N, C-alpha and C positions, 0 to 999 in steps of 0.2 A: 555798417548802418549807422545812419545818424541817431537815431535812437526809436526806441519802441515806446514802447510802452505802456503802455504801461497799464496798470493794473491795482486797484486802489483801496476801497473798501473791504470788509473782511466777511459779509454775509449776504447770502442771496439764494436764488431758487434752484440753482444748477450749477454744475462745475465751472461751467463757462463763464457764469457770473462769479463765481467764487475766485476763479483764476484773475478774472479783471479786478476783482476788490482786494485781492491779497498783496499785488505788486505794484508799485508805482513805475509804466508801461511806460510803459512807457514808454509809451510812450513813448521819453518818448518822442523824440523827434522821428518823423516817418516819412522821409524820402528814400528810406532803405528798410528793407525786411529781412536783411540778412546780416550776420555779423561773424567775426572771427570765433574760431573754436579753440585752436591749439598752435603752439609752437614747439620745436623740437628743444630749444635751450630756455631755462626759466630765468626769469628776472629776478631784480633785487627789490627788498621793501623800500617803499619810499620813507626813509626815516631820517634823513639828514638836514630837516629843514629846522629842527628844534634840538634843544640840549636834553638835559635830563628830562626824563618822563614822569608826570604825575601818575599815581595808581588810581585805581578804580575806587579804592577804599577812601582814599582821601576826598575825592569828590563826591562819595556818598555821603561822608561826615558833613561835607559843605551842604549837600541838598538837605540834610536832616535840619539843618538850621534854617533852611527856609520852608519847612515843610513839604517837600516833595520827596519823591521816591526815585530814585536813579540806579536801577539795577541792571548789572551786566546780565545778558541771556545766559542760561545754563543750557548749552548745547548737547543734544545726545552723540554720543561718541561710538555707538555700537548699533548694528541692527536690533539687536534684542531690546535695548533700551528704548529705541525709537517705537517699536511695537508695544511695549510695556507702558510707555507715557502715554501714547495715543489711547490706550484702554483705559488708563486711570483717568485721563481727562475726560473722557466720555462717561465713565462709570460715575465720577464725582458730579459732573454735570445732571446726569439721569437722576442721582440721588437727591440733589438739589431740586430739581424741576418737580419731582414726585412732592416734595414737601409744598413746593409753590401751588401746585394744582391741587389744592383741597376745594374742590367744587363747592363743597357746602359752606365754606367761607367767602366764597368770592363776592357776595353781595356787600361784605363788611370791610372788604380789604381796601385799603388806598394804594396810591401811586407808588410808594416805596415797597409795598408789599406784592406788587404785581409788575408794571412796567420797568420800575427801577431794579427789582430782584432779578428779572428777567435778563436786562442787559448785564448786570453783575455776573450771573451764571455764565452767560455766553464768552465774556471776555477772556477767560483762561483758555477757553478751547480754540478761539480764535489765535491766541499767542502760541499756542502749541501748533496749530495748523501753519501759521506763519513761519515759525522755525523750520519745521519740516519742509515747507515749500523752497525756502531759502535752500536747505541742504541738498535737496534733490538737484538743484542747480548749480551748486558750487563746491561740493564735497570732493576731494581728489579719489575718494574710495568708492567705487562702484556699488559694492554691496551696501553701503550708506545711501548713495543715491537709490537705489531699487528700493530699499526698505522705505526710505522717505516718500517715494512716489506711491507705494501700497497704502501707506497709511494716509496720505493726502486723499487717495481714493476714499478709504474708509471713512475719515472725518467729513469728505464732502457728502458722503450718504447718508451720515449721520444728520448732518444739517438739513439736507432733504427731508429725512423722515421727520425731524423736529417740527417742520413746518406743517406736518400732517397729525400732530399728537392733538387729540381733541380735548384732552383733560387741559393741556396748558392753554389752547385756543379757547376754552370755555371761560377760565379766569380772566385771561388777558382782554377778552371781547367783552365781557361783562363789564369789566372798569371802564374800557373804551368807550363803550356806549353810554355808560352813565356819566362819563365826562363829556362827551359831544352833547348830552341833553342838560347840562348844566347840573348834573346831581352830585358833582365832586368841587372839591375848593380848585379854585384857579390855580394853573403851573406857571413858571416861569417859561419863555419862549421856546427855550431848548427842551424843556420836559414836555410841552404841548407838541412839540415837533417829533419828539420820540413816539409819543400815543399815535399821533396821525401816520407815522410810517410804518409803526408795527401793524396797526389795522389795515393798511394799505398792502403790506406784505401778505397779509392773510388772504385778502381778497384776490391778490395776484396769484396766489398758491392755489386757489380754488376751494377755499374753505366755506365758501358761500353757496357753492353748489351741492347739488345730491350727492349722496355717498358713493354711489356707483361711478359718477363722473369725476368725482375727487380721487378716488383709488385709481381710475385710469390715468389721470394727470401724474400722480404720485410715482406710478410705476415708469411714465415715461420721462419724468424728471431723472429717476435713477438710471434709466437706458442712456440719456443725455449726459449724465456724470460719466457714466463709462466710456461712452464713446469719444467724449471730449479729452478724456485722459489717454484714451488709445491715441487720438489724434495728434496729440501733443508729444507723446512719448515716441511716435513713428518720425517725427520730424527731429527731434533731438537725436535720435539714434542712426539718422540717414547720413550717408555720405555719396558724394558722386565724384570719383577720381577721373580726370581729364588729362590724357597724355599729350605732350607738347615736345617736337624737336627743339633744340636750343634757338635755331634760327627763326621759329615762329614766333617767338616772344620778343623780338626786337622792339624796343620802346619801353619794355617792362623794367621798372628800377632794379639797378644791379644790386642794390641792397636787399631787396626783397628777395632776389633770385638767389644770393647768397644764404640767406637765412633758411630758404626752403631747402637748397641743395640739389645736386643733379641725382638723377635716378642711374642705373646701372647702364643705361643705352647712352649716357650723355646727354640726355633731355631732362625734362621736368614732369613729375606727375603732380598736377595741382588738384584741389578739392574745390569743386563748384558750391558745395555746400558752406563753405567758409568765405565769409565777405571779404576778408583781407585778400585771399586768394582771386575772388571774383573780380573785386573793383580793381586790383592790380592790373589784370587784362582787359577788363573793359574799358579802363580808363586810359590806359596806355599802350596797347598792343597796336601796332600799325597794321599788322595782318588781319584782313578781314575775317578769314576763314577760322583764324583762333579765336577771334570775338564771338563769332557764330557759334562755334562748337561749346565755348564757355558757356555761352547764354544759353543752348539747349541743355547743357548740363545742369544748370542752375533751376531751368524750368521743368526738369523732370525729377527732381529731388522728392523722394517720398510719394513719388506717383503711383509706383506699385502697390504701396501698402495703404495710401490715404484716399485714392479715388473712391472707393466703394465707401469707406469710412465718412468722408465729407459729404456724400448724397444721402447717407443715413442720418447724419446729424442735421441735415437741412429738413429733411422729411419729418423728423421727431420734432425739431422745433415748430415746423408749421402745424403738426397736429396738436400740439400743446397750447399753442396760440388760438386754434379753433375752438378747442374744449372750453378755453377761458373766456371765450367770446370777443377775442380780438381777431380783426379781419386778416390780420399776418404777424409775423414775428417782429418785423420792423416796427409795427405799432406797439407790439408789447414791449420792447427794448427802450423804444424812444419816450414812452410814458413818462420814465422817471428822468428823463434829460430835459435840457434846455429847449430842444426841438420839438417835444412832445408828442409828435406824430410822425410816421414814417413819410406820408406826403410832404410833410414841411421839410423834412432833411432832403428828401429828393429834390424839391423845389429849389433849395439853397444850392445844391450840386449843379442841377440843371443851368441854373442862372449864372454861375461862375464859369461852367464850361462855354456858354455862349459868350461871356464876355470876355473870355480869353482867346476866342477864336482867332481874330485877325493877328494878334500878337503870336500866336503859337504857330501859324502858317508862316508868318515872316521868318520865326526863328528857325523851323525846320528848313526853309529855303536857304537861310545862309548856311546851315550845315550841309545841305546837298551840293552847294556851290562849292565849298571846300573839298567834300568828297569827289565831285567831278574834275577839279584841278588835280586831286591827288591821282586819280586812276585813269585819267584821259578819256573817261565816259561821259559825254554831256548829257545821256540820259539817266546818269546815276540816281540811285533812290536812297533814301535814309531808311535803312530797317532797325529794327528795335535793338539789334546787337551793335549798331552804329552811334547812336545819339550820344552815350556817354565820352566815346573817343572823340567825337567832333566838338561837343560841347568843351571838354578839355583843350581841343586844338583852338577854338575860338579864344580861350583865356590867353593860350600861348601866343598865337598870331597876331589877335587883333588888340590884345590888351597887355601883351607882353608880361605874363603871369605864369610862373612856374610854381604849381602848387606844392610839388615835392620840395623845391628848393625852400619854399617857405616855411618848411618843419624846422628848419634850423633854427628859427625865432621864436619858437614854442616849445622848449624843453619841458619835461613833464613837471619836475620839482618846482621849477620857477613859475609855472603857471598855475600850479596848485598854492603855492605861497601867494601868488598874486592874485588867484581867486578868493582865497580866505580873507586877505586882507580887504578887498573890495565889499564882500559880503559882511565883514565885522564893521566896516565903515557905514555902510548905509542903513544896515539893519540894526546897529547898536549892540553889536556881539563879541564875544572873545571865543576863539577857537583854539584848542590846544590838543597835543597828542597825548593819550594816556596808555599806561601798560595794562594790557588785558590779561586775564588770568588763562584764557585760551581763545585760539581762532582756528578756524578750518584750514588755513594755510598759512605757511611761514611769511608768506608776502603781504598778509593781510594786516592792515593797521586800524588801530580804533581811536577816535578822536571825541572830546566832549565840546558841546557848545553852552556858553553861558551867556547871561545877560550882562552886558559890560557896566551898567549903572548899578545893578544891585549885587552882581556877583552870582546870584542865583542860577544854579545848572537848569539848562533846559530840555538837553537830550544827549543821545549818544549816536554815532553812526560809525559803521566800518567802511574801510576802501580796500576794493579788492580790484585792483587796476588792470592786470594783465591775463591774457588768455593761457589756458592750459589744457591738456585732455581732459575731455568729461564736463568742462565748465560751460554754463550758460554762455551762449554766443553773442548775446546782444549787449546793449547798454541799458541799464534800468536802475531804479530804486526798488529794493524789496521792503517792505515794512516788515517789523520784527515784533515789535511792542506798541500797542496804540497809546497814545495819550488818553487818560481818563481821571476822573475824580474818584478815589477809592470810598469806602463806606468810613473808614477811619477819619475822613476827611483830608487826606493826604493826596497830592495830584502825583500820579504816576507817570513820568516823563517819558518820551517816546524813544525808541532806538530803531534805527534803520541801517540798511547797508546799500552802499552804491557798488553795483557790479558793473565794470568797464571791461573793454577789452582792448587797450592801447598796444601798440608796438612795444615790444621789450626792450630795455637797454642791451647793447652789445658790448664787447670788451673794450672798443674805443670810442663808443657813441651812446649818449644818455637816450632814454626814451622821447622820441620827438613827435609832437602832436602835428597833424594839418589843421588848418584853420577851421576846418568842418568838425574834426574832433574836439577843438576847443570849444565850439559852440555847443557840442554835445555835452562837454564837461560842465559849462555853466548851466545848460539846461537841467540836466540830472541833478546837479547840486541844488537848484530850484526846487525839486521835488523834495529833497531831504529838508531844505527849509521850510517849505509847507508842511511837511510832517513834525518836524522839531518844534516849530513855533507856535503849536496849536495851544489853545486854552479852552477847547471843547470840554464840556463836561462829560459827554459819553464817548466811548470808542467808536461808535457809530458814526459819530460826526467830526471825528478827530482829522485834522489835518488835510490830506489829500481826499479825504471821504466825500466829494463833490460829484455833481454830475459828470459823467465822461466826456460830454462835449464842451465842458469847462475846464477839466483838470489839466489839460496841458497849457491854458493860456498863461497862467503866471509864470510858468518855466519857460513857455516859448518866448515870453517877452524879455526875459534875461539874457536872451542870445543878442539882443541889441548890444550888449556891453561890448560884445567881441567886435563890433564894427564901428567903434568909437576911438580913434587915434589916441586921445587923451587917458582913457581908459587902458588900451592895450600896453602903452608904453611905460606904464606902472610897473610891469613885468617882461614884457616881451623884450628879449635881447638875444643875439646870436649865442648858441652855447658856446662857441669858443672865445668870444668875447662880448661880454653882456653890455658893454658900452655901445655896442652897434644896435640901435634900435629898430624898428620897422619905420620904414620911409612912408611918411603920410600920402605921398603921391602912389605909392603901391596900394595902399588901402583904398584909395579913390577908384584906382583902377577895379581892384576887385569888386568894389561895389557896383561899377559900370558893367563888370561882366558877369555880375549876378543878375543884373537887371535885364541882360541881353539873352538869359536864357530862363528866366524866372517862369515863362508861360510854359516852357517844355516840363518843368519841375512839377508845376500845379496841375497841369493836364494829366500827367502820369498819376498824381494822387486823386485827382477827381476819377480817372478811369477806376483805381480801386475802390474807390468810394461808392461810384454808381454800380460796379459788379457787385459788390456786398449788399447794397440796398435791393437791387433787382433780386438777387439770390434770395433775399428774406422778403420780398414783397408779397401780396397775394397771387395765388396762380397754382394750378396743378403741378405734378410731378416735374421736380427741375433737375436737370443735370448741371452740375456746377462747373464743369469744364468747359461747356458751351457757353453759359452765362459770363463767367470771368473772362474768358478769352473774347467773346463777343463785345464785353465791354471796353476792354484793352484795344480791340481793333477799330471800334466806334469812336472811341474819344481820344485815344492815343495812338499807338501803331500796333499793327498785327503781331502776334506771338509766332513763334517757330510751330509750323504744323505738327499735331501729334502730341505737343506739350501740355502740361497742367500745372502752370504756377501755383494755383489755388492749393494743391496737395501739400504744399510746404509753407502754406500762408498762415502763420500762427496765430495772426489777428483774427481769423474765422473762429477762435474759441476766446472769447473775452472781448474781443472788439466787434462781435457780429452785429450786423445793423448798426455798427457803430464807427466804422472808419471815417465817415464824413465828417467827425470830431475834431479830426486834425485841423483840417481847413476852417471849420467853424471857429475852433480855438484861436487859429492864426488871425481871423479878423478881429477877435476879442482883444487877442495879444497887441495887436498894432494899434489899436485903439488906447489901450492901457499905456502903452510906451509914450502916448503924448503927454502924459502927466510928467515923466521925465524931461522930455524935450522942451516942454514949454516953461521949465523951471530954471533960473539963471544958473544953478549948479548943475545942471542937465544930469547925465547918468550918475553922477556921484552927489546927488541930492539926498541928504540924510533925512529932510524934513519929508519928502515924497517916498523915501525908502521905509521910514517909520509907519507912514499911513499905509504901505502896502503890507508891512508886517502885521499892524493892528487890525485892519480892514479886510484883509484877504487871508494872510496866512493864519492868523490866532482864530480867525472865525470858523474856518473849515467849512463843514456842511452844515453848521447851525442856523442857516438862513437860506432862503433862496438865492440862487446864483446871480439872478438879474439885480436883486437888492444889494449883493456884495460889490459887484461891479459899479453900480450907481454909487454906493458910499465912497468907493475909491476915487472913481472919476468926477463925481459931483453931477453926473447926468447919465441918462442911457446911453449904451453903446451903440456905434452905428459902423457901417463898413468903409467910410471915407478915407481913413488913414490907411486901411489895407490896400485899398483900390489904388491910392498914391504910391505906396510902397512898391507894387509890381508894376507900375507904369502903364496903368489903366485908368483913364479919366472916369469919374462918375457920369 
C-alpha cells in the first residue's frame, strides 16, 4: 500500500472518529488499501548511518535548558499493566473532572478553571490511549495486542460517556456562553478556538437535545464504538490463503518467491490479505487466472465476519445523524472538514470523475490493446484483475521501465540518510539517533529532532520499518504524545512512531525500496514533521490535528521530492556501486509513464470515494456490498461477482464519509507544491521550507485550514496545478 492513513486528532464522539484522530492514516497515501503483514525471516535494525548514539537523558538535559519537556514514553510491557494504567488514567481524570464540575462555582470560573482545565485533564488520557493504540498494532506479543485492544475499547467508551456528563457540560457551557456574550475577558485566537470547538462538540453530541433523545444518541455512540472495534479487529485477524502451482506465477519476481518459499507440493501458498503477496501477483503474473484468483481472495478478506458488522455500522451512523438533526452521516462528518457538507464533497468527486472520463477511456483502451496482443483475442476486455498488470506492462513496453530493477537504486539505509538530510536542510533541523531505554521490538530505532539554529529539541520519533507476524500491515504515522503547553509553562514536545512494512534485507541484499515505496517514506515522514514541528498550545490542535480533508496535503506535497532528479541523486545510487546514480532520462520516462495511467489511478480512488459518500448519504436501509460494488462498476471496473471488498476496507472506520479527502488533499498539495516549483532553489528551497514549517506545520489546527493554506501560498488555493499534473486541461 502506498499509504493509508491516516488518523490524526485524539478526541471525538465515536470510536471511528477516535481511530481517525489517534493515528496519522494515513493515510497516508491511498492508492492502496492493503499492506504487508509478515515475513518468515527477520530484518536487522537500521543502525549503521551514525556512530555513537546520544542518550535520551542527554537530550532531556538539553530540553530543560530550552524550557521544554522531552520524555520517552513509558510503554506498558504486560497485559496487567495495560489494564491497570487504563483504569488509573480514567480514575484520575474522573477525580479531576469531579473537582472541575462544581456547578455552584460555574458562573465565577474563568477560562483556566473551565476550558483550560478540561483540556489539561484529557491530555494524559489521550496519551494513554495513544500508547495502547500503537501497542495493539505493533507489539510482537499477542497477549499485549489483545489487552491493548480491549483497553482502547474501554477508553473509547469512557470518552463517549464523558461527552454526556451533565455536570461537566454545565460548567463548560456556562463559561462558553458567557464568553460568547462578551461577559468574559478576551482570549487569544487559540483559546477562543478551543472554546468554540468544545461547545461545538457538545452540540454534535446532542447535549442541546431533550434528555430522552440524548440518551438514545449516547447508547448509539457506544454501540458504534463496539462495532467499529469489531470491524477493525476482524480485518486484522483475517487471512486469505491462495494456492498456486509454480508455473502459474510466471513473471512474479524470483526474489519474492524465494522469501515466501515453496509449499509441500512444490507450489506456493500466498496470502491475499498481505499486500506484498497481493501486489507481487497482480503487478507481475502473466497468468490471467492467477491474477483473477488473487483478486477474488483479496476481495473476500473478512467478508464472512464483517458483512453484517458493516451494515450495522452504517445503520447506526444513519440513526445517530438523524437524531442529531443532520440529513445524513456524510453531513455530520463533513461539518468539521473543509468540504462542510456531504453534497459539496460529492460534487467535488463527481466533477473529477467527469473530467477524467476521456483520459480514463483512452488508458483502458491502451491496456486492452496490449491484452489483445498477448491473448490473440481481438475482443479482449480489461477486468479489474488486469489493470495493475497491464499498467506495469505499459511502463515496461512503452517506456522501458522495470520497476523491480529500479529498487537497486533505493537501498533503505541510503534513502533514510538522504531523506533526513533533505528535511534537515529545508526545515532547519538536526536529526540524530538516540539510545532508547526500551522499544517494543529489537528492530525499532528512536530518533531525536532538534532545531538546527537554537539546538532546542523538538520531538522524538520511532522507526519500525519491517513486517513481522501480528504487526499493523500498512504504512502510517502513529501519534504517541501530543505537543502542548503544560501548566508549568513548559512545552511538552511530541513523540510519534512511523510504522512501515518495507521488504527486509536478506543475507546478500539490503532492503531495497521501489520508487513508490520511496514516495511513501517521504510522505509518512512528512506526517511526522507535521506532528513534531507543532507549536500549538493545546494538544487538541497539535500538529496533524487538522481537518481530515487537509491532513494529507502537506505530506502528499512532499512526494514531489521523489520526482526531482537533483533531489534524488543526492542519495539514490546502486546498492552495489553508489557512484551509479539514477539516469535522468529514466526518471523522465517514469514521469511520462505515470501520466499515461494517472486517470486509471484516480478513477479507482474516486470510485472508493463515491461509494463511501453514497453509503453515508441520505436514504433508507443500505446494503454496503451493493453500494460499494456498484460504485466500483460505475466509476472504475466491475468487481468479481459475490465479493465484498468493503468488508476489509479499514477506511470505513475512521475515514467514513471522508475518503474523498485524499483527492481533495491532492488538489491542495499540487497547488502548494508550486511555491517550491516557482522558487529559484526549487524543492531544496530553505526559504519556502521554513515558510511551510512556520505557516503549516507549526500552526497545526490552531486556525482554519483555508487560512493556513493562504498564509503559505499568499492566495487561496485552486485546482489548476492539479489538473495540469494529471494531464487534464482546465
